[in-house]
Every structure is written in C-alpha cells, then in structure tokens.
PyMOL Python script that loads the backbone (N, CA, C, O; Angstrom):
from pymol import cmd

cmd.read_pdbstr("""\
ATOM      1  N   UNK A   1      44.012  63.631  27.889  1.00  0.00           N
ATOM      2  CA  UNK A   1      43.584  63.520  26.506  1.00  0.00           C
ATOM      3  C   UNK A   1      42.357  64.401  26.309  1.00  0.00           C
ATOM      4  O   UNK A   1      41.433  64.381  27.123  1.00  0.00           O
ATOM      5  N   UNK A   2      42.350  65.156  25.252  1.00  0.00           N
ATOM      6  CA  UNK A   2      41.204  66.001  24.925  1.00  0.00           C
ATOM      7  C   UNK A   2      40.086  65.152  24.347  1.00  0.00           C
ATOM      8  O   UNK A   2      40.328  64.099  23.758  1.00  0.00           O
ATOM      9  N   UNK A   3      38.860  65.623  24.524  1.00  0.00           N
ATOM     10  CA  UNK A   3      37.712  64.916  23.946  1.00  0.00           C
ATOM     11  C   UNK A   3      37.786  65.003  22.430  1.00  0.00           C
ATOM     12  O   UNK A   3      38.008  66.078  21.871  1.00  0.00           O
ATOM     13  N   UNK A   4      37.603  63.892  21.782  1.00  0.00           N
ATOM     14  CA  UNK A   4      37.601  63.848  20.322  1.00  0.00           C
ATOM     15  C   UNK A   4      36.170  63.878  19.830  1.00  0.00           C
ATOM     16  O   UNK A   4      35.279  63.302  20.454  1.00  0.00           O
ATOM     17  N   UNK A   5      35.951  64.545  18.717  1.00  0.00           N
ATOM     18  CA  UNK A   5      34.598  64.679  18.187  1.00  0.00           C
ATOM     19  C   UNK A   5      34.490  63.998  16.834  1.00  0.00           C
ATOM     20  O   UNK A   5      35.373  64.134  15.987  1.00  0.00           O
ATOM     21  N   UNK A   6      33.404  63.267  16.636  1.00  0.00           N
ATOM     22  CA  UNK A   6      33.097  62.691  15.337  1.00  0.00           C
ATOM     23  C   UNK A   6      32.486  63.816  14.513  1.00  0.00           C
ATOM     24  O   UNK A   6      31.408  64.313  14.842  1.00  0.00           O
ATOM     25  N   UNK A   7      33.159  64.217  13.454  1.00  0.00           N
ATOM     26  CA  UNK A   7      32.698  65.381  12.710  1.00  0.00           C
ATOM     27  C   UNK A   7      31.959  65.038  11.424  1.00  0.00           C
ATOM     28  O   UNK A   7      31.000  65.721  11.066  1.00  0.00           O
ATOM     29  N   UNK A   8      32.380  64.013  10.736  1.00  0.00           N
ATOM     30  CA  UNK A   8      31.885  63.773   9.388  1.00  0.00           C
ATOM     31  C   UNK A   8      30.961  62.571   9.261  1.00  0.00           C
ATOM     32  O   UNK A   8      30.656  62.155   8.143  1.00  0.00           O
ATOM     33  N   UNK A   9      30.511  62.009  10.359  1.00  0.00           N
ATOM     34  CA  UNK A   9      29.685  60.813  10.267  1.00  0.00           C
ATOM     35  C   UNK A   9      28.636  60.834  11.378  1.00  0.00           C
ATOM     36  O   UNK A   9      28.914  61.231  12.510  1.00  0.00           O
ATOM     37  N   UNK A  10      27.439  60.405  11.032  1.00  0.00           N
ATOM     38  CA  UNK A  10      26.368  60.246  12.013  1.00  0.00           C
ATOM     39  C   UNK A  10      26.245  58.755  12.289  1.00  0.00           C
ATOM     40  O   UNK A  10      25.711  58.010  11.468  1.00  0.00           O
ATOM     41  N   UNK A  11      26.732  58.324  13.428  1.00  0.00           N
ATOM     42  CA  UNK A  11      26.740  56.901  13.755  1.00  0.00           C
ATOM     43  C   UNK A  11      25.340  56.323  13.943  1.00  0.00           C
ATOM     44  O   UNK A  11      25.181  55.105  14.018  1.00  0.00           O
ATOM     45  N   UNK A  12      24.331  57.175  14.018  1.00  0.00           N
ATOM     46  CA  UNK A  12      22.954  56.703  14.165  1.00  0.00           C
ATOM     47  C   UNK A  12      22.206  56.623  12.840  1.00  0.00           C
ATOM     48  O   UNK A  12      21.033  56.253  12.819  1.00  0.00           O
ATOM     49  N   UNK A  13      22.858  56.960  11.749  1.00  0.00           N
ATOM     50  CA  UNK A  13      22.221  56.934  10.438  1.00  0.00           C
ATOM     51  C   UNK A  13      22.083  55.482   9.955  1.00  0.00           C
ATOM     52  O   UNK A  13      23.097  54.817   9.744  1.00  0.00           O
ATOM     53  N   UNK A  14      20.856  54.977   9.775  1.00  0.00           N
ATOM     54  CA  UNK A  14      20.664  53.587   9.341  1.00  0.00           C
ATOM     55  C   UNK A  14      21.334  53.272   8.000  1.00  0.00           C
ATOM     56  O   UNK A  14      21.731  52.131   7.765  1.00  0.00           O
ATOM     57  N   UNK A  15      21.464  54.259   7.127  1.00  0.00           N
ATOM     58  CA  UNK A  15      22.098  54.033   5.829  1.00  0.00           C
ATOM     59  C   UNK A  15      23.561  53.614   5.976  1.00  0.00           C
ATOM     60  O   UNK A  15      24.107  52.938   5.104  1.00  0.00           O
ATOM     61  N   UNK A  16      24.182  54.011   7.062  1.00  0.00           N
ATOM     62  CA  UNK A  16      25.573  53.650   7.309  1.00  0.00           C
ATOM     63  C   UNK A  16      25.744  52.137   7.443  1.00  0.00           C
ATOM     64  O   UNK A  16      26.812  51.602   7.148  1.00  0.00           O
ATOM     65  N   UNK A  17      24.695  51.453   7.887  1.00  0.00           N
ATOM     66  CA  UNK A  17      24.762  50.011   8.157  1.00  0.00           C
ATOM     67  C   UNK A  17      24.004  49.173   7.130  1.00  0.00           C
ATOM     68  O   UNK A  17      23.848  47.965   7.304  1.00  0.00           O
ATOM     69  N   UNK A  18      23.538  49.808   6.071  1.00  0.00           N
ATOM     70  CA  UNK A  18      22.714  49.133   5.073  1.00  0.00           C
ATOM     71  C   UNK A  18      23.416  47.923   4.447  1.00  0.00           C
ATOM     72  O   UNK A  18      22.773  46.912   4.163  1.00  0.00           O
ATOM     73  N   UNK A  19      24.715  48.023   4.234  1.00  0.00           N
ATOM     74  CA  UNK A  19      25.470  46.931   3.609  1.00  0.00           C
ATOM     75  C   UNK A  19      26.296  46.153   4.635  1.00  0.00           C
ATOM     76  O   UNK A  19      27.292  45.519   4.284  1.00  0.00           O
ATOM     77  N   UNK A  20      25.887  46.201   5.877  1.00  0.00           N
ATOM     78  CA  UNK A  20      26.622  45.512   6.933  1.00  0.00           C
ATOM     79  C   UNK A  20      27.379  46.503   7.795  1.00  0.00           C
ATOM     80  O   UNK A  20      27.293  47.714   7.593  1.00  0.00           O
ATOM     81  N   UNK A  21      28.108  45.986   8.740  1.00  0.00           N
ATOM     82  CA  UNK A  21      28.876  46.811   9.667  1.00  0.00           C
ATOM     83  C   UNK A  21      30.007  47.510   8.914  1.00  0.00           C
ATOM     84  O   UNK A  21      30.745  46.858   8.176  1.00  0.00           O
ATOM     85  N   UNK A  22      30.157  48.827   9.086  1.00  0.00           N
ATOM     86  CA  UNK A  22      31.216  49.569   8.383  1.00  0.00           C
ATOM     87  C   UNK A  22      32.565  49.434   9.113  1.00  0.00           C
ATOM     88  O   UNK A  22      33.031  50.380   9.748  1.00  0.00           O
ATOM     89  N   UNK A  23      33.170  48.275   9.016  1.00  0.00           N
ATOM     90  CA  UNK A  23      34.397  47.985   9.760  1.00  0.00           C
ATOM     91  C   UNK A  23      35.526  48.961   9.455  1.00  0.00           C
ATOM     92  O   UNK A  23      36.263  49.352  10.360  1.00  0.00           O
ATOM     93  N   UNK A  24      35.671  49.357   8.202  1.00  0.00           N
ATOM     94  CA  UNK A  24      36.746  50.285   7.838  1.00  0.00           C
ATOM     95  C   UNK A  24      36.561  51.623   8.531  1.00  0.00           C
ATOM     96  O   UNK A  24      37.527  52.211   9.019  1.00  0.00           O
ATOM     97  N   UNK A  25      35.323  52.108   8.578  1.00  0.00           N
ATOM     98  CA  UNK A  25      35.038  53.373   9.245  1.00  0.00           C
ATOM     99  C   UNK A  25      35.391  53.286  10.727  1.00  0.00           C
ATOM    100  O   UNK A  25      36.034  54.186  11.267  1.00  0.00           O
ATOM    101  N   UNK A  26      34.976  52.214  11.378  1.00  0.00           N
ATOM    102  CA  UNK A  26      35.265  52.075  12.805  1.00  0.00           C
ATOM    103  C   UNK A  26      36.764  51.936  13.061  1.00  0.00           C
ATOM    104  O   UNK A  26      37.250  52.393  14.096  1.00  0.00           O
ATOM    105  N   UNK A  27      37.497  51.323  12.153  1.00  0.00           N
ATOM    106  CA  UNK A  27      38.956  51.237  12.288  1.00  0.00           C
ATOM    107  C   UNK A  27      39.561  52.646  12.236  1.00  0.00           C
ATOM    108  O   UNK A  27      40.455  52.970  13.017  1.00  0.00           O
ATOM    109  N   UNK A  28      39.074  53.471  11.322  1.00  0.00           N
ATOM    110  CA  UNK A  28      39.553  54.850  11.235  1.00  0.00           C
ATOM    111  C   UNK A  28      39.213  55.633  12.494  1.00  0.00           C
ATOM    112  O   UNK A  28      40.041  56.392  12.998  1.00  0.00           O
ATOM    113  N   UNK A  29      38.000  55.454  13.003  1.00  0.00           N
ATOM    114  CA  UNK A  29      37.597  56.165  14.215  1.00  0.00           C
ATOM    115  C   UNK A  29      38.428  55.728  15.416  1.00  0.00           C
ATOM    116  O   UNK A  29      38.757  56.553  16.268  1.00  0.00           O
ATOM    117  N   UNK A  30      38.773  54.442  15.497  1.00  0.00           N
ATOM    118  CA  UNK A  30      39.598  53.963  16.611  1.00  0.00           C
ATOM    119  C   UNK A  30      40.987  54.574  16.580  1.00  0.00           C
ATOM    120  O   UNK A  30      41.624  54.710  17.624  1.00  0.00           O
ATOM    121  N   UNK A  31      41.468  54.946  15.395  1.00  0.00           N
ATOM    122  CA  UNK A  31      42.768  55.617  15.297  1.00  0.00           C
ATOM    123  C   UNK A  31      42.723  57.001  15.937  1.00  0.00           C
ATOM    124  O   UNK A  31      43.733  57.487  16.444  1.00  0.00           O
ATOM    125  N   UNK A  32      41.547  57.635  15.912  1.00  0.00           N
ATOM    126  CA  UNK A  32      41.371  58.948  16.532  1.00  0.00           C
ATOM    127  C   UNK A  32      41.355  58.800  18.051  1.00  0.00           C
ATOM    128  O   UNK A  32      41.954  59.601  18.768  1.00  0.00           O
ATOM    129  N   UNK A  33      40.670  57.778  18.528  1.00  0.00           N
ATOM    130  CA  UNK A  33      40.590  57.545  19.965  1.00  0.00           C
ATOM    131  C   UNK A  33      39.511  56.536  20.267  1.00  0.00           C
ATOM    132  O   UNK A  33      38.618  56.327  19.446  1.00  0.00           O
ATOM    133  N   UNK A  34      39.570  55.894  21.440  1.00  0.00           N
ATOM    134  CA  UNK A  34      38.593  54.864  21.771  1.00  0.00           C
ATOM    135  C   UNK A  34      37.235  55.415  22.197  1.00  0.00           C
ATOM    136  O   UNK A  34      36.236  54.697  22.156  1.00  0.00           O
ATOM    137  N   UNK A  35      37.191  56.672  22.601  1.00  0.00           N
ATOM    138  CA  UNK A  35      35.946  57.302  23.032  1.00  0.00           C
ATOM    139  C   UNK A  35      35.841  58.641  22.321  1.00  0.00           C
ATOM    140  O   UNK A  35      36.734  59.482  22.425  1.00  0.00           O
ATOM    141  N   UNK A  36      34.756  58.832  21.605  1.00  0.00           N
ATOM    142  CA  UNK A  36      34.555  60.052  20.832  1.00  0.00           C
ATOM    143  C   UNK A  36      33.242  60.716  21.214  1.00  0.00           C
ATOM    144  O   UNK A  36      32.257  60.038  21.507  1.00  0.00           O
ATOM    145  N   UNK A  37      33.230  62.038  21.209  1.00  0.00           N
ATOM    146  CA  UNK A  37      32.008  62.787  21.471  1.00  0.00           C
ATOM    147  C   UNK A  37      31.244  62.935  20.163  1.00  0.00           C
ATOM    148  O   UNK A  37      31.753  63.510  19.201  1.00  0.00           O
ATOM    149  N   UNK A  38      30.027  62.418  20.130  1.00  0.00           N
ATOM    150  CA  UNK A  38      29.191  62.507  18.930  1.00  0.00           C
ATOM    151  C   UNK A  38      28.367  63.778  19.020  1.00  0.00           C
ATOM    152  O   UNK A  38      27.693  64.002  20.025  1.00  0.00           O
ATOM    153  N   UNK A  39      28.407  64.614  17.992  1.00  0.00           N
ATOM    154  CA  UNK A  39      27.652  65.870  18.042  1.00  0.00           C
ATOM    155  C   UNK A  39      26.143  65.631  18.040  1.00  0.00           C
ATOM    156  O   UNK A  39      25.659  64.542  17.733  1.00  0.00           O
ATOM    157  N   UNK A  40      25.439  66.669  18.388  1.00  0.00           N
ATOM    158  CA  UNK A  40      23.974  66.613  18.471  1.00  0.00           C
ATOM    159  C   UNK A  40      23.394  66.128  17.153  1.00  0.00           C
ATOM    160  O   UNK A  40      23.756  66.614  16.081  1.00  0.00           O
ATOM    161  N   UNK A  41      22.487  65.161  17.252  1.00  0.00           N
ATOM    162  CA  UNK A  41      21.800  64.611  16.090  1.00  0.00           C
ATOM    163  C   UNK A  41      20.363  64.297  16.484  1.00  0.00           C
ATOM    164  O   UNK A  41      20.081  63.990  17.642  1.00  0.00           O
ATOM    165  N   UNK A  42      19.470  64.373  15.525  1.00  0.00           N
ATOM    166  CA  UNK A  42      18.063  64.112  15.826  1.00  0.00           C
ATOM    167  C   UNK A  42      17.774  62.613  15.805  1.00  0.00           C
ATOM    168  O   UNK A  42      18.200  61.903  14.894  1.00  0.00           O
ATOM    169  N   UNK A  43      17.052  62.141  16.808  1.00  0.00           N
ATOM    170  CA  UNK A  43      16.632  60.741  16.887  1.00  0.00           C
ATOM    171  C   UNK A  43      15.106  60.732  16.888  1.00  0.00           C
ATOM    172  O   UNK A  43      14.469  61.099  17.876  1.00  0.00           O
ATOM    173  N   UNK A  44      14.535  60.308  15.768  1.00  0.00           N
ATOM    174  CA  UNK A  44      13.082  60.351  15.617  1.00  0.00           C
ATOM    175  C   UNK A  44      12.369  59.521  16.688  1.00  0.00           C
ATOM    176  O   UNK A  44      11.318  59.923  17.188  1.00  0.00           O
ATOM    177  N   UNK A  45      12.936  58.370  17.037  1.00  0.00           N
ATOM    178  CA  UNK A  45      12.296  57.508  18.042  1.00  0.00           C
ATOM    179  C   UNK A  45      12.189  58.201  19.396  1.00  0.00           C
ATOM    180  O   UNK A  45      11.257  57.937  20.157  1.00  0.00           O
ATOM    181  N   UNK A  46      13.137  59.087  19.702  1.00  0.00           N
ATOM    182  CA  UNK A  46      13.108  59.824  20.968  1.00  0.00           C
ATOM    183  C   UNK A  46      12.380  61.155  20.830  1.00  0.00           C
ATOM    184  O   UNK A  46      12.075  61.821  21.819  1.00  0.00           O
ATOM    185  N   UNK A  47      12.106  61.530  19.575  1.00  0.00           N
ATOM    186  CA  UNK A  47      11.519  62.848  19.281  1.00  0.00           C
ATOM    187  C   UNK A  47      12.352  63.955  19.911  1.00  0.00           C
ATOM    188  O   UNK A  47      11.825  64.912  20.479  1.00  0.00           O
ATOM    189  N   UNK A  48      13.659  63.798  19.796  1.00  0.00           N
ATOM    190  CA  UNK A  48      14.560  64.770  20.407  1.00  0.00           C
ATOM    191  C   UNK A  48      15.920  64.720  19.722  1.00  0.00           C
ATOM    192  O   UNK A  48      16.247  63.775  19.004  1.00  0.00           O
ATOM    193  N   UNK A  49      16.691  65.758  19.964  1.00  0.00           N
ATOM    194  CA  UNK A  49      18.089  65.783  19.547  1.00  0.00           C
ATOM    195  C   UNK A  49      18.917  65.283  20.721  1.00  0.00           C
ATOM    196  O   UNK A  49      18.642  65.620  21.873  1.00  0.00           O
ATOM    197  N   UNK A  50      19.925  64.484  20.425  1.00  0.00           N
ATOM    198  CA  UNK A  50      20.797  63.984  21.483  1.00  0.00           C
ATOM    199  C   UNK A  50      22.246  64.145  21.070  1.00  0.00           C
ATOM    200  O   UNK A  50      22.554  64.256  19.884  1.00  0.00           O
ATOM    201  N   UNK A  51      23.126  64.157  22.041  1.00  0.00           N
ATOM    202  CA  UNK A  51      24.561  64.076  21.835  1.00  0.00           C
ATOM    203  C   UNK A  51      25.074  63.078  22.857  1.00  0.00           C
ATOM    204  O   UNK A  51      24.479  62.913  23.922  1.00  0.00           O
ATOM    205  N   UNK A  52      26.181  62.411  22.537  1.00  0.00           N
ATOM    206  CA  UNK A  52      26.596  61.314  23.406  1.00  0.00           C
ATOM    207  C   UNK A  52      28.052  60.955  23.190  1.00  0.00           C
ATOM    208  O   UNK A  52      28.666  61.346  22.198  1.00  0.00           O
ATOM    209  N   UNK A  53      28.599  60.197  24.144  1.00  0.00           N
ATOM    210  CA  UNK A  53      29.923  59.619  24.010  1.00  0.00           C
ATOM    211  C   UNK A  53      29.766  58.321  23.246  1.00  0.00           C
ATOM    212  O   UNK A  53      28.918  57.497  23.588  1.00  0.00           O
ATOM    213  N   UNK A  54      30.568  58.131  22.220  1.00  0.00           N
ATOM    214  CA  UNK A  54      30.568  56.888  21.443  1.00  0.00           C
ATOM    215  C   UNK A  54      31.818  56.105  21.835  1.00  0.00           C
ATOM    216  O   UNK A  54      32.935  56.533  21.545  1.00  0.00           O
ATOM    217  N   UNK A  55      31.637  54.972  22.485  1.00  0.00           N
ATOM    218  CA  UNK A  55      32.759  54.114  22.872  1.00  0.00           C
ATOM    219  C   UNK A  55      32.967  53.115  21.750  1.00  0.00           C
ATOM    220  O   UNK A  55      32.142  52.227  21.538  1.00  0.00           O
ATOM    221  N   UNK A  56      34.076  53.263  21.030  1.00  0.00           N
ATOM    222  CA  UNK A  56      34.301  52.426  19.852  1.00  0.00           C
ATOM    223  C   UNK A  56      35.545  51.550  19.968  1.00  0.00           C
ATOM    224  O   UNK A  56      35.903  50.837  19.031  1.00  0.00           O
ATOM    225  N   UNK A  57      36.181  51.610  21.098  1.00  0.00           N
ATOM    226  CA  UNK A  57      37.365  50.791  21.333  1.00  0.00           C
ATOM    227  C   UNK A  57      37.544  50.531  22.819  1.00  0.00           C
ATOM    228  O   UNK A  57      36.896  51.160  23.656  1.00  0.00           O
ATOM    229  N   UNK A  58      38.408  49.620  23.125  1.00  0.00           N
ATOM    230  CA  UNK A  58      38.683  49.365  24.544  1.00  0.00           C
ATOM    231  C   UNK A  58      40.117  48.960  24.716  1.00  0.00           C
ATOM    232  O   UNK A  58      40.554  48.699  25.837  1.00  0.00           O
TER     233      UNK A  58
END
""", "prot")
cmd.dss("prot")
cmd.show_as("cartoon", "prot")
cmd.util.cbc("prot")
cmd.orient("prot")
C-alpha cells in the first residue's frame, strides 16, 4: 500500500475541534486509509514545523 497523504486538512488546527470532534471528517479519512502521512505544518508550542504519520483507524 502506498503512503496516503492528508492534503486538505490540518489535523492540528484547533479550529477543527471547536464544535467537538469532527467525526464525519475522520470517517472520510478512514476511507482513504487507516494511516496517513500528514504534511509539514507549524506547531507553535514546539517552535518548529513537523510532519507525521496520523493513525486514524485500526
């Protein structure tokens, strides 16, 4: 299986969770695959840009 990339969503964006857990979004992401590569994003708490594997299913 090829690595899948999350292209249109930043899973670390607090606004994504403002109204609770985005269950519909995670259901859509699970259809793509249970493990997705999240592109580089800035994390202010780390004072750095990071990229990571997002495990969203099992």
